[in-house]
MDTraj code that builds the backbone (N, CA, C; nanometers):
import mdtraj as md
import numpy as np

residues = "MET THR THR LYS LYS ASN PRO VAL LEU VAL PRO ASP HIS THR TYR VAL PRO LYS HIS GLU ILE ILE THR LYS LYS GLU ALA GLU GLU VAL LEU THR LYS PHE ASN CYS LYS PRO THR GLU LEU PRO LEU ILE PHE VAL ASN ASP PRO ALA ILE MET GLY LEU GLY VAL LYS PRO GLY ASP MET ILE LYS ILE THR ARG ASN SER ALA THR ALA GLY GLU GLY VAL TYR TYR ARG TYR VAL VAL GLU VAL".split()
xyz = np.array([
    [2.1043, -9.8493, 2.5185],
    [1.9478, -9.9055, 2.4443],
    [1.8693, -9.8184, 2.5316],
    [1.7869, -9.8210, 2.4136],
    [1.6112, -9.7526, 2.4965],
    [1.5453, -9.8824, 2.4795],
    [1.4313, -9.8002, 2.6101],
    [1.3426, -9.8816, 2.5674],
    [1.2254, -9.7812, 2.5725],
    [1.0907, -9.8375, 2.4678],
    [1.0027, -9.7511, 2.4643],
    [0.8945, -9.8041, 2.6111],
    [0.8158, -9.6553, 2.5949],
    [0.7602, -9.7090, 2.7438],
    [0.6045, -9.6357, 2.6672],
    [0.5190, -9.7509, 2.7217],
    [0.4157, -9.7202, 2.6484],
    [0.3041, -9.6402, 2.7043],
    [0.2745, -9.4549, 2.6287],
    [0.1897, -9.3440, 2.6894],
    [0.0641, -9.3938, 2.7748],
    [0.0474, -9.3209, 2.9011],
    [-0.0794, -9.3640, 2.9783],
    [-0.1847, -9.2856, 2.9328],
    [-0.2781, -9.2829, 2.9070],
    [-0.3797, -9.1665, 2.8734],
    [-0.4371, -9.1656, 2.9972],
    [-0.4078, -9.0328, 3.0194],
    [-0.4833, -8.9503, 3.1921],
    [-0.5966, -8.9932, 3.2099],
    [-0.7280, -8.9849, 3.1292],
    [-0.8390, -8.9639, 3.1615],
    [-0.8105, -9.1915, 3.2459],
    [-0.7634, -9.2624, 3.1550],
    [-0.7964, -9.3754, 3.2346],
    [-0.6810, -9.3950, 3.3502],
    [-0.6340, -9.3497, 3.3677],
    [-0.5147, -9.3597, 3.4956],
    [-0.6057, -9.3175, 3.6266],
    [-0.5679, -9.4532, 3.7081],
    [-0.5873, -9.4935, 3.8538],
    [-0.6061, -9.3207, 3.9411],
    [-0.5274, -9.2535, 3.9390],
    [-0.5595, -9.1597, 4.0320],
    [-0.6429, -9.0374, 3.9418],
    [-0.6934, -9.0364, 3.8637],
    [-0.7644, -8.9474, 3.7574],
    [-0.9208, -8.9812, 3.8078],
    [-0.9976, -8.8662, 3.8822],
    [-1.0982, -8.9027, 3.9200],
    [-1.1757, -8.9006, 3.7794],
    [-1.3033, -8.8693, 3.8144],
    [-1.4285, -8.9567, 3.6884],
    [-1.4839, -8.8076, 3.6145],
    [-1.4250, -8.7593, 3.5105],
    [-1.5083, -8.6301, 3.4458],
    [-1.5910, -8.6762, 3.3619],
    [-1.6713, -8.5826, 3.3510],
    [-1.8486, -8.6074, 3.2879],
    [-1.8844, -8.4868, 3.2041],
    [-1.9265, -8.4888, 3.1045],
    [-2.0124, -8.3411, 3.0702],
    [-2.1083, -8.3787, 3.1541],
    [-2.1841, -8.1717, 3.1696],
    [-2.3275, -8.2595, 3.1829],
    [-2.4138, -8.1452, 3.0988],
    [-2.5182, -8.1923, 3.1116],
    [-2.6216, -8.1402, 3.0236],
    [-2.6804, -8.0278, 3.0216],
    [-2.6768, -7.8965, 2.9385],
    [-2.7286, -7.7176, 2.9804],
    [-2.8354, -7.7369, 3.1125],
    [-2.9044, -7.8427, 3.0912],
    [-3.0385, -7.8690, 3.1799],
    [-3.0022, -7.8619, 3.3450],
    [-2.8690, -7.9615, 3.3204],
    [-2.8376, -7.9679, 3.4741],
    [-2.7080, -7.8732, 3.5289],
    [-2.6800, -7.8106, 3.4090],
    [-2.5377, -7.6661, 3.4357],
    [-2.6292, -7.5793, 3.5288],
    [-2.7512, -7.5680, 3.4328],
    [-2.8464, -7.4489, 3.5064],
    [-2.8779, -7.4887, 3.6442],
    [-2.9206, -7.6153, 3.6672],
    [-2.9623, -7.6294, 3.8436],
    [-2.8599, -7.6314, 3.9291],
    [-2.7271, -7.6745, 3.8504],
    [-2.6368, -7.6306, 3.9489],
    [-2.6247, -7.4802, 3.9648],
    [-2.5925, -7.4020, 3.8816],
    [-2.6345, -7.2678, 3.8878],
    [-2.6907, -7.1931, 3.9644],
    [-2.8327, -7.2414, 3.9355],
    [-2.9095, -7.2217, 4.0716],
    [-2.8592, -7.2705, 4.1960],
    [-2.8260, -7.3816, 4.2286],
    [-2.7989, -7.4544, 4.3168],
    [-2.7017, -7.3199, 4.4174],
    [-2.5876, -7.3381, 4.3494],
    [-2.5179, -7.2599, 4.4262],
    [-2.5397, -7.0888, 4.3866],
    [-2.6257, -7.0386, 4.3230],
    [-2.6472, -6.8442, 4.3267],
    [-2.4977, -6.8362, 4.2571],
    [-2.4619, -6.8772, 4.1363],
    [-2.3693, -6.8260, 4.0674],
    [-2.3648, -6.8285, 3.9160],
    [-2.2683, -6.7545, 3.9106],
    [-2.2529, -6.7394, 3.7106],
    [-2.1553, -6.8821, 3.6860],
    [-2.1654, -6.8955, 3.5481],
    [-2.0453, -7.0132, 3.5314],
    [-1.9063, -6.9776, 3.5108],
    [-1.8690, -6.8335, 3.4837],
    [-1.7725, -6.7883, 3.4882],
    [-1.6923, -6.7563, 3.6173],
    [-1.7484, -6.8043, 3.7502],
    [-1.7576, -6.7982, 3.9002],
    [-1.7203, -6.8913, 3.9560],
    [-1.7489, -7.0261, 3.8548],
    [-1.6508, -7.1571, 3.9311],
    [-1.5268, -7.2103, 3.8781],
    [-1.4963, -7.2665, 3.9663],
    [-1.3470, -7.3071, 3.9191],
    [-1.3526, -7.3381, 3.7581],
    [-1.2355, -7.2958, 3.6627],
    [-1.2052, -7.3186, 3.5175],
    [-1.1246, -7.4079, 3.4977],
    [-1.1533, -7.4902, 3.3904],
    [-1.0969, -7.6023, 3.3482],
    [-1.0385, -7.5637, 3.1753],
    [-0.9097, -7.5887, 3.1300],
    [-0.8926, -7.5511, 3.0170],
    [-0.9664, -7.6740, 2.9052],
    [-0.9759, -7.5864, 2.7872],
    [-0.9800, -7.7192, 2.6910],
    [-0.9221, -7.8130, 2.6538],
    [-0.7979, -7.7710, 2.6425],
    [-0.6883, -7.9186, 2.6408],
    [-0.6316, -7.9864, 2.7627],
    [-0.7096, -7.9742, 2.8660],
    [-0.6540, -8.0570, 2.9481],
    [-0.6460, -8.1682, 2.9689],
    [-0.5278, -8.2489, 2.9708],
    [-0.5290, -8.3877, 2.9274],
    [-0.6400, -8.4710, 2.9895],
    [-0.6870, -8.4217, 3.1114],
    [-0.7968, -8.5503, 3.1956],
    [-0.8912, -8.5082, 3.1198],
    [-0.9549, -8.4115, 3.0448],
    [-1.0658, -8.4374, 2.9539],
    [-1.0705, -8.4036, 2.7726],
    [-0.9741, -8.4495, 2.8009],
    [-0.9072, -8.4558, 2.6168],
    [-0.9668, -8.5365, 2.5327],
    [-1.0219, -8.6715, 2.6216],
    [-1.0837, -8.7468, 2.5011],
    [-1.2773, -8.7137, 2.5354],
    [-1.3085, -8.6225, 2.6182],
    [-1.5034, -8.6432, 2.6046],
    [-1.5132, -8.4980, 2.5329],
    [-1.4619, -8.4712, 2.3931],
    [-1.4892, -8.4055, 2.3294],
    [-1.5859, -8.2364, 2.3529],
    [-1.4982, -8.2085, 2.5002],
    [-1.5509, -8.0738, 2.4893],
    [-1.5282, -7.9451, 2.4077],
    [-1.5779, -7.8499, 2.4562],
    [-1.5817, -7.7023, 2.3935],
    [-1.6528, -7.6125, 2.4518],
    [-1.5543, -7.4669, 2.4638],
    [-1.5760, -7.3717, 2.5627],
    [-1.7276, -7.3694, 2.5843],
    [-1.7514, -7.3458, 2.6719],
    [-1.8993, -7.3287, 2.7297],
    [-1.9517, -7.4194, 2.7952],
    [-1.8741, -7.5989, 2.8066],
    [-1.9629, -7.6635, 2.8432],
    [-1.8648, -7.6468, 3.0102],
    [-2.0003, -7.7160, 3.0752],
    [-1.9680, -7.7669, 3.2053],
    [-1.9173, -7.9090, 3.2431],
    [-1.8233, -7.8970, 3.3655],
    [-1.7726, -8.0920, 3.3665],
    [-1.8097, -8.0837, 3.5027],
    [-1.8663, -8.2435, 3.5136],
    [-1.9112, -8.2949, 3.6527],
    [-1.7548, -8.3805, 3.7140],
    [-1.7160, -8.3372, 3.7873],
    [-1.5665, -8.4548, 3.8362],
    [-1.6569, -8.4790, 3.9614],
    [-1.6288, -8.6194, 3.9588],
    [-1.6698, -8.7201, 4.0879],
    [-1.5307, -8.7879, 4.1705],
    [-1.5403, -8.7611, 4.2391],
    [-1.3794, -8.7793, 4.3664],
    [-1.3948, -8.9074, 4.4339],
    [-1.3199, -9.0407, 4.4653],
    [-1.3851, -9.0519, 4.5996],
    [-1.2670, -9.0081, 4.7055],
    [-1.3019, -9.0479, 4.8350],
    [-1.2563, -9.0088, 4.9276],
    [-1.3022, -9.0858, 5.0566],
    [-1.1487, -9.0833, 5.1145],
    [-1.1761, -9.1831, 5.2674],
    [-1.2689, -9.1296, 5.3238],
    [-1.3164, -9.0234, 5.3992],
    [-1.3844, -8.9606, 5.5383],
    [-1.5034, -8.9308, 5.4443],
    [-1.4798, -8.8521, 5.3226],
    [-1.6502, -8.7871, 5.2745],
    [-1.7002, -8.9187, 5.2110],
    [-1.6327, -8.9904, 5.1329],
    [-1.7265, -9.1173, 5.0564],
    [-1.6887, -9.0676, 4.9226],
    [-1.7774, -8.9864, 4.8594],
    [-1.7676, -8.9428, 4.7312],
    [-1.8035, -8.7657, 4.7372],
    [-1.6877, -8.6651, 4.6223],
    [-1.6893, -8.5432, 4.6243],
    [-1.7192, -8.5233, 4.5042],
    [-1.7936, -8.4270, 4.4790],
    [-1.8702, -8.3931, 4.2979],
    [-1.8205, -8.2398, 4.3402],
    [-1.7551, -8.2093, 4.1970],
    [-1.7183, -8.0999, 4.2033],
    [-1.7568, -8.0392, 3.9914],
    [-1.7656, -7.9237, 3.9890],
    [-1.7960, -7.8558, 3.9167],
    [-1.6978, -7.7813, 3.8581],
    [-1.6750, -7.7704, 3.6970],
    [-1.5594, -7.6725, 3.6460],
    [-1.6476, -7.6304, 3.5007],
    [-1.6045, -7.4915, 3.4780],
    [-1.6476, -7.4385, 3.3568],
    [-1.5267, -7.4867, 3.2198],
    [-1.5535, -7.4832, 3.1194],
    [-1.4413, -7.5154, 3.0518],
    [-1.4669, -7.3916, 2.9376],
    [-1.2809, -7.3454, 2.9640],
    [-1.2969, -7.2339, 2.8839],
    [-1.1575, -7.2573, 2.7590],
    [-1.1630, -7.1389, 2.6640],
    [-1.0537, -7.2026, 2.5700],
    [-0.9175, -7.1107, 2.6609],
    [-0.7790, -7.1886, 2.5805],
    [-0.6511, -7.1441, 2.6497],
    [-0.6596, -6.9714, 2.6096],
])
top = md.Topology()
chain = top.add_chain()
for i, resn in enumerate(residues, 1):
    res = top.add_residue(resn, chain, resSeq=i)
    for name in ("N", "CA", "C"):
        top.add_atom(name, md.element.get_by_symbol(name[0]), res)
traj = md.Trajectory(xyz[None], top)
């Protein structure tokens, strides 16, 4: 007997932090703040399951907000690239 499992959408999973696309202006502010180029940020692939439903394209920048028991909230940035 086989049972069908309902697929879990990765962005809706409990342990996946909030991912959001930031505007070009916000991206420029982040790059200025960290004094870096977009390609020097950690990279995330356009087909990453966590950002599938956001409608991202290569060249976008993603802001990831994670909850932490010790730090409260941590913000991370990723640069979207093609596979």
